[in-house]
Backbone bond lengths (Angstrom), bond angles and torsions (degrees), N, CA, C in turn:
res aa  C-N    CA-C-N  psi(-1)  N-CA   C-N-CA  omega(-1)  CA-C   N-CA-C  phi
1 X - - - 1.450 - - 1.531 109.12 -
2 X 1.326 117.49 128.14 1.449 122.65 178.97 1.519 109.10 -103.34
3 X 1.313 115.77 124.01 1.454 120.77 177.36 1.519 109.05 -91.33
4 X 1.306 116.90 142.42 1.455 121.69 178.45 1.513 108.45 -147.62
5 X 1.310 116.20 132.09 1.462 120.85 177.75 1.517 108.65 -132.05
6 X 1.314 115.92 135.50 1.456 121.31 178.72 1.518 107.91 -118.14
7 X 1.323 116.88 127.10 1.450 120.20 177.15 1.519 108.44 -63.83
8 X 1.319 116.04 125.20 1.461 119.89 -179.27 1.513 113.49 -117.65
9 X 1.334 117.58 -26.60 1.459 119.12 178.78 1.525 110.70 -164.31
10 X 1.314 115.34 167.76 1.461 121.11 173.92 1.513 107.77 -149.45
11 X 1.305 115.77 163.09 1.453 121.44 -179.38 1.511 110.73 -136.52
12 X 1.315 115.34 151.74 1.462 120.68 175.90 1.528 109.24 -135.78
13 X 1.323 114.92 152.10 1.462 121.21 173.49 1.518 108.66 -86.11
14 X 1.335 116.37 146.53 1.461 121.80 -177.45 1.521 110.31 -126.18
15 X 1.333 115.34 157.88 1.460 119.93 171.88 1.526 110.54 -92.24
16 X 1.322 117.88 -27.49 1.465 122.64 179.28 1.530 108.24 -133.00
17 X 1.317 115.51 84.77 1.467 121.88 -174.50 1.525 111.83 -56.38
18 X 1.313 118.31 -45.39 1.468 120.73 -176.36 1.529 111.57 -62.72
19 X 1.324 117.46 -40.93 1.466 121.13 178.80 1.520 110.58 -64.52
20 X 1.328 116.46 -41.89 1.468 120.27 -179.36 1.529 111.33 -68.27
21 X 1.326 117.76 -40.40 1.468 120.91 177.04 1.528 109.31 -61.69
22 X 1.330 116.61 -43.41 1.458 120.37 178.58 1.532 110.62 -58.65
23 X 1.331 117.78 -48.05 1.459 121.72 -178.90 1.527 111.33 -61.31
24 X 1.334 117.02 -49.59 1.461 119.68 -174.35 1.531 112.56 -72.61
25 X 1.315 118.72 -23.14 1.465 119.31 175.11 1.521 110.84 -87.73
26 X 1.314 117.73 -47.98 1.460 121.19 -174.56 1.523 112.52 -74.66
27 X 1.327 118.69 -43.48 1.464 121.27 -174.53 1.526 111.81 -94.21
28 X 1.332 117.12 -43.77 1.464 120.55 -174.11 1.529 113.32 -89.31
29 X 1.327 118.73 -12.40 1.456 121.20 172.36 1.516 116.71 88.12
30 X 1.334 118.21 15.05 1.467 120.05 175.70 1.520 110.04 -79.54
31 X 1.325 116.48 158.39 1.458 122.26 170.27 1.527 107.44 -118.40
32 X 1.314 114.68 151.50 1.466 120.18 177.94 1.515 108.17 -79.17
33 X 1.318 116.39 124.45 1.461 120.66 179.04 1.528 111.41 -100.49
34 X 1.309 117.33 -22.43 1.468 122.91 177.75 1.510 108.87 -166.71
35 X 1.320 115.50 162.77 1.462 121.20 173.13 1.509 107.83 -156.25
36 X 1.311 116.00 157.47 1.453 120.16 179.55 1.511 111.09 177.17
37 X 1.332 114.31 -157.19 1.459 121.57 179.42 1.521 107.55 -123.07
38 X 1.327 116.27 128.40 1.458 121.19 -178.59 1.516 112.56 -80.29
39 X 1.333 115.21 178.08 1.461 121.17 -179.37 1.519 112.73 -58.13
40 X 1.333 116.57 -32.13 1.471 120.48 -178.68 1.517 112.34 -77.73
41 X 1.331 116.61 -9.21 1.457 120.71 -175.78 1.515 112.44 94.89
42 X 1.313 117.72 -4.91 1.465 121.83 179.36 1.525 109.74 -76.30
43 X 1.325 115.48 143.26 1.462 119.78 172.51 1.527 107.93 -69.90
44 X 1.319 116.15 146.00 1.456 121.39 -179.10 1.530 108.46 -137.74
45 X 1.340 115.86 138.69 1.465 122.09 178.98 1.523 107.95 -127.46
46 X 1.333 115.73 124.87 1.461 123.06 178.55 1.523 108.12 -98.18
47 X 1.336 117.30 137.06 1.456 121.53 -178.20 1.526 110.82 -136.55
48 X 1.334 115.14 154.16 1.456 120.27 178.98 1.516 110.44 -151.10
49 X 1.334 114.55 163.44 1.464 123.03 168.37 1.520 109.90 -124.89
50 X 1.328 115.78 11.19 1.450 121.04 -174.81 1.523 108.90 -136.71
51 X 1.338 118.44 117.32 1.459 119.97 -178.23 1.528 113.40 -64.66
52 X 1.338 117.94 -13.94 1.461 119.99 176.78 1.525 112.28 -84.73
53 X 1.334 117.29 -10.71 1.470 122.00 -179.97 1.522 108.68 -117.29
54 X 1.333 116.43 116.91 1.460 119.61 177.48 1.518 110.56 -52.69
55 X 1.325 116.91 -43.82 1.458 120.28 175.84 1.518 110.38 -150.82
56 X 1.312 113.97 141.46 1.458 122.32 174.31 1.526 110.13 -111.29
57 X 1.316 115.75 -17.52 1.452 122.36 -173.26 1.521 107.97 -147.64
58 X 1.334 116.76 135.81 1.464 121.57 -179.55 1.522 108.44 -131.24
59 X 1.321 116.30 132.97 1.458 122.07 175.55 1.519 108.96 -113.41
60 X 1.334 115.67 135.30 1.459 122.54 179.32 1.527 109.62 -120.62
61 X 1.318 117.59 145.49 1.459 122.71 166.20 1.515 109.20 -68.17
62 X 1.318 116.97 161.75 1.447 119.35 165.33 1.505 118.20 114.43
63 X 1.331 119.71 0.66 1.463 119.11 177.55 1.528 108.08 -73.89
64 X 1.327 117.68 125.17 1.465 119.05 179.62 1.528 111.78 -61.56
65 X 1.317 116.51 138.30 1.465 119.80 -179.65 1.519 112.08 -71.50
66 X 1.325 117.96 -21.17 1.463 120.75 -177.53 1.526 113.04 -99.10
67 X 1.324 117.34 16.18 1.461 120.71 178.70 1.529 108.60 -60.99
68 X 1.339 119.12 127.95 1.464 120.33 -173.78 1.535 114.36 -74.33
69 X 1.322 118.38 -7.15 1.459 121.05 179.06 1.517 108.19 -150.19
70 X 1.342 115.76 163.39 1.452 120.31 176.91 1.527 107.74 -98.26
71 X 1.342 118.33 117.06 1.461 119.94 -174.61 1.529 115.00 -73.45
72 X 1.325 119.11 -6.43 1.454 121.23 -179.79 1.525 109.25 -85.91
73 X 1.333 117.24 124.26 1.455 120.48 176.96 1.516 110.32 -75.36
74 X 1.332 116.84 -50.22 1.456 120.90 -176.83 1.518 109.41 -171.32
75 X 1.315 115.94 140.15 1.460 122.86 173.14 1.524 105.61 -111.20
76 X 1.318 117.49 118.04 1.465 120.79 -173.49 1.522 111.14 -114.89
77 X 1.325 115.42 136.23 1.459 122.53 178.77 1.524 109.23 -125.88
78 X 1.316 116.27 124.80 1.465 120.33 175.32 1.526 108.43 -84.19
79 X 1.319 115.99 134.58 1.462 122.86 178.82 1.515 109.57 -110.17
80 X 1.321 116.28 169.06 1.464 120.16 -174.36 1.522 115.07 -91.96
81 X 1.343 118.27 -14.71 1.465 117.93 -176.24 1.526 111.30 -164.15
82 X 1.322 114.97 162.28 1.459 120.19 173.33 1.526 111.03 -61.57
83 X 1.325 117.34 -36.29 1.463 119.91 178.19 1.528 110.71 -60.73
84 X 1.326 117.16 -40.64 1.460 120.32 178.53 1.524 110.09 -66.16
85 X 1.327 117.70 -40.11 1.465 120.99 176.57 1.526 110.30 -60.16
86 X 1.315 116.62 -43.59 1.468 121.14 178.28 1.529 110.81 -64.72
87 X 1.327 117.22 -38.96 1.473 120.94 177.31 1.525 111.09 -62.79
88 X 1.329 117.11 -42.77 1.462 120.00 177.76 1.525 110.88 -63.20
89 X 1.323 117.14 -40.61 1.470 119.02 178.64 1.524 110.28 -59.39
90 X 1.327 117.40 -43.29 1.470 120.48 178.08 1.531 110.74 -63.33
91 X 1.336 117.50 -40.22 1.469 120.83 178.73 1.525 111.37 -63.87
92 X 1.322 116.26 -39.65 1.464 119.93 178.58 1.523 111.11 -65.55
93 X 1.331 117.33 -41.33 1.462 120.96 178.64 1.524 109.71 -63.37
94 X 1.347 117.43 -43.50 1.472 120.35 176.64 1.531 111.02 -59.74
95 X 1.325 116.58 -31.93 1.461 122.29 -179.79 1.533 111.45 -78.06
96 X 1.337 116.41 -8.09 1.459 120.11 -178.74 1.517 113.22 91.35
97 X 1.321 116.98 6.27 1.463 121.39 177.65 1.526 106.61 -94.41
98 X 1.325 114.80 96.33 1.470 120.05 -174.26 1.517 112.45 -109.94
99 X 1.309 118.24 -6.86 1.456 120.88 177.05 1.509 108.64 -89.00
100 X 1.319 116.65 103.75 1.455 120.38 176.50 1.513 109.41 -135.06
101 X 1.318 113.00 159.51 1.458 121.00 171.25 1.525 105.56 -118.21
102 X 1.323 116.38 124.26 1.457 121.90 -178.16 1.529 106.42 -111.76
103 X 1.340 116.07 124.55 1.458 120.72 -169.53 1.523 111.65 -134.25
104 X 1.322 114.37 139.58 1.462 121.49 171.82 1.526 106.48 -99.70
105 X 1.322 116.58 108.76 1.466 121.48 179.12 1.525 111.70 -89.47
106 X 1.316 117.30 1.13 1.460 120.56 -176.30 1.511 110.93 83.73
107 X 1.322 116.73 -56.45 1.463 119.91 177.90 1.530 111.92 -87.18
108 X 1.337 116.31 -8.54 1.469 120.96 179.91 1.522 109.35 -160.41
109 X 1.329 114.89 155.89 1.459 122.48 172.54 1.519 106.38 -108.93
110 X 1.334 117.35 130.46 1.456 120.20 -170.39 1.528 112.62 -132.89
111 X 1.322 113.57 148.98 1.457 123.39 174.04 1.522 106.90 -125.45
112 X 1.328 117.02 123.21 1.462 122.36 -179.15 1.523 109.28 -112.09
113 X 1.336 116.42 139.76 1.460 121.97 177.86 1.523 108.09 -157.21
114 X 1.326 116.51 176.70 1.459 120.90 175.55 1.519 109.69 -114.54
115 X 1.342 115.19 134.94 1.461 119.79 177.84 1.532 109.64 -72.06
116 X 1.341 118.91 179.32 1.463 120.07 -174.61 1.533 115.61 -58.72
117 X 1.326 118.80 -18.83 1.462 119.91 177.23 1.526 112.16 -106.23
118 X 1.322 116.90 13.19 1.455 120.58 175.13 1.512 115.47 85.47
119 X 1.339 118.39 9.99 1.462 120.54 176.81 1.525 109.24 -73.71
120 X 1.323 118.34 129.14 1.459 120.68 178.01 1.532 110.86 -68.71
121 X 1.326 115.43 130.09 1.461 122.12 -178.52 1.526 108.75 -124.73
122 X 1.321 115.39 139.37 1.459 121.80 173.96 1.521 108.29 -120.34
123 X 1.319 115.71 130.26 1.458 122.65 169.07 1.522 105.22 -110.91
124 X 1.334 117.12 129.37 1.464 117.83 -176.76 1.517 111.58 -143.11
125 X 1.345 113.75 158.65 1.458 123.22 176.80 1.519 106.49 -127.60
126 X 1.320 117.35 129.00 1.461 120.49 175.58 1.518 109.47 -65.74
127 X 1.324 116.01 138.82 1.457 120.49 173.38 1.529 107.86 -94.24
128 X 1.336 118.14 170.88 1.466 119.33 178.58 1.532 113.24 -83.24
129 X 1.335 117.49 11.87 1.459 121.63 -174.50 1.522 111.19 -121.25
130 X 1.326 114.81 161.57 1.457 121.79 170.06 1.515 107.74 -121.97
131 X 1.311 116.25 139.49 1.453 123.12 167.60 1.517 106.98 -146.03
132 X 1.332 118.58 147.01 1.462 119.93 -177.86 1.531 111.98 -56.41
133 X 1.306 114.99 144.72 1.449 122.12 179.24 1.524 109.53 -107.76
134 X 1.310 118.78 151.87 1.455 126.43 6.09 1.532 112.10 -79.00
135 X 1.295 113.98 149.50 1.457 123.08 176.69 1.522 106.24 -149.09
136 X 1.297 117.71 128.82 1.458 120.11 -179.61 1.509 111.23 -150.12
137 X 1.301 115.34 100.27 1.463 121.78 178.29 1.527 108.71 -109.98
138 X 1.331 117.15 157.01 1.472 119.57 177.50 1.531 111.03 -60.07
139 X 1.321 115.35 148.38 1.464 122.23 178.85 1.522 108.11 -132.96
140 X 1.312 116.12 130.89 1.460 122.20 178.24 1.526 108.57 -107.96
141 X 1.322 116.44 102.35 1.466 120.54 -178.56 1.523 112.93 -73.94
142 X 1.333 117.44 -4.52 1.461 119.44 175.26 1.526 112.01 -81.96
143 X 1.347 116.57 -11.56 1.461 120.02 175.96 1.524 110.11 -73.46
144 X 1.316 116.04 162.23 1.467 119.85 175.11 1.528 108.92 -67.72
145 X 1.314 116.72 156.27 1.464 120.94 178.00 1.531 110.90 -59.52
146 X 1.328 117.36 -39.02 1.466 120.45 179.09 1.523 111.15 -62.43
147 X 1.339 117.26 -40.66 1.464 120.80 -179.96 1.531 110.59 -69.34
148 X 1.326 117.46 -39.76 1.475 120.39 176.37 1.523 109.43 -60.60
149 X 1.314 117.10 -46.10 1.469 121.66 179.32 1.530 110.71 -60.59
150 X 1.318 116.95 -44.40 1.463 121.38 -179.82 1.528 111.02 -61.01
151 X 1.334 116.39 -46.93 1.465 120.78 -178.51 1.533 111.23 -65.81
152 X 1.325 116.24 -40.13 1.462 119.51 179.90 1.525 110.54 -65.09
153 X 1.314 116.69 -44.97 1.463 119.31 179.28 1.526 110.71 -60.37
154 X 1.334 117.73 -43.77 1.466 120.77 179.78 1.532 110.50 -62.21
155 X 1.312 116.90 -42.49 1.461 120.55 179.07 1.528 110.31 -63.78
156 X 1.318 117.48 -45.95 1.467 121.47 -179.11 1.525 111.49 -63.40
157 X 1.319 116.87 -42.04 1.466 120.35 -179.76 1.532 111.66 -65.09
158 X 1.329 117.08 -23.68 1.468 120.04 -179.61 1.531 112.19 -82.85
159 X 1.300 117.48 -7.48 1.471 121.98 -178.72 1.531 109.92 -101.99
160 X 1.325 117.14 159.85 1.478 119.32 179.95 1.531 111.53 -67.27
161 X 1.310 115.26 153.77 1.469 124.48 173.13 1.533 113.48 61.35
162 X 1.327 117.90 31.85 1.467 120.86 175.56 1.514 109.93 -59.31
163 X 1.316 116.19 140.57 1.470 121.93 170.74 1.521 108.41 -160.42
164 X 1.300 115.71 170.14 1.463 119.90 176.61 1.527 109.17 -74.31
165 X 1.303 115.44 158.05 1.467 119.88 175.85 1.532 110.03 -59.61
166 X 1.337 117.20 -39.62 1.460 121.01 -179.69 1.526 111.10 -61.28
167 X 1.336 117.03 -43.25 1.472 120.21 179.17 1.525 110.52 -65.08
168 X 1.327 117.01 -40.55 1.459 120.36 178.09 1.531 110.61 -63.66
169 X 1.335 116.78 -44.25 1.469 120.73 179.81 1.529 110.11 -62.12
170 X 1.326 117.48 -40.05 1.462 120.92 178.02 1.525 110.16 -61.60
171 X 1.331 117.34 -42.08 1.460 121.17 177.66 1.523 112.43 -62.83
172 X 1.314 116.94 -39.96 1.472 120.75 177.06 1.527 110.06 -66.13
173 X 1.328 117.10 -41.21 1.466 119.83 178.52 1.527 110.74 -62.43
174 X 1.319 116.72 -39.85 1.466 119.91 177.33 1.522 111.32 -61.83
175 X 1.333 117.39 -40.27 1.462 120.80 175.97 1.530 111.01 -63.02
176 X 1.324 116.00 -41.81 1.465 120.22 179.29 1.529 110.61 -65.06
177 X 1.317 115.68 -42.48 1.479 119.74 -179.68 1.526 111.68 -65.68
178 X 1.320 117.02 -28.55 1.471 121.17 -176.86 1.533 112.41 -79.71
179 X 1.321 117.88 -7.13 1.479 119.54 -177.86 1.497 111.45 -66.77
């Protein structure tokens, strides 16, 4: 028997549900697919960007305002292109979110920031390359897409075990098939 699990959604508790719903719908592009009250009595809002998924993201009321740490490690969203990543960066700047970390991971280009309640968020685009992780080099999103691609490929080729994303995916599939 082969077990397989695909991440389909995640949820976080919020201190200001309405503010978070506004941010994730207006800035991040989600739509509300459902809302209601959960078993605990907390309000809950389901959101998606995919009509095949009832929800990809869920926000709940009830996070204490005096919590000494933020329990969310990272919320990551895969995007379809460098242009979309650049568009999100512009949207975040318009929103007043100007503290970001932009990173070339070799296998992906990423933009990290904190949402209005301080949850770490990653927006990323897969590159056509594989390089062992962790890898984090500076990324300049003001460069042309062709120049970003050129620099990433050169960086990846200079590291051990370089291969194309397709070759890496094939290797992972072989591991999965061998289970």
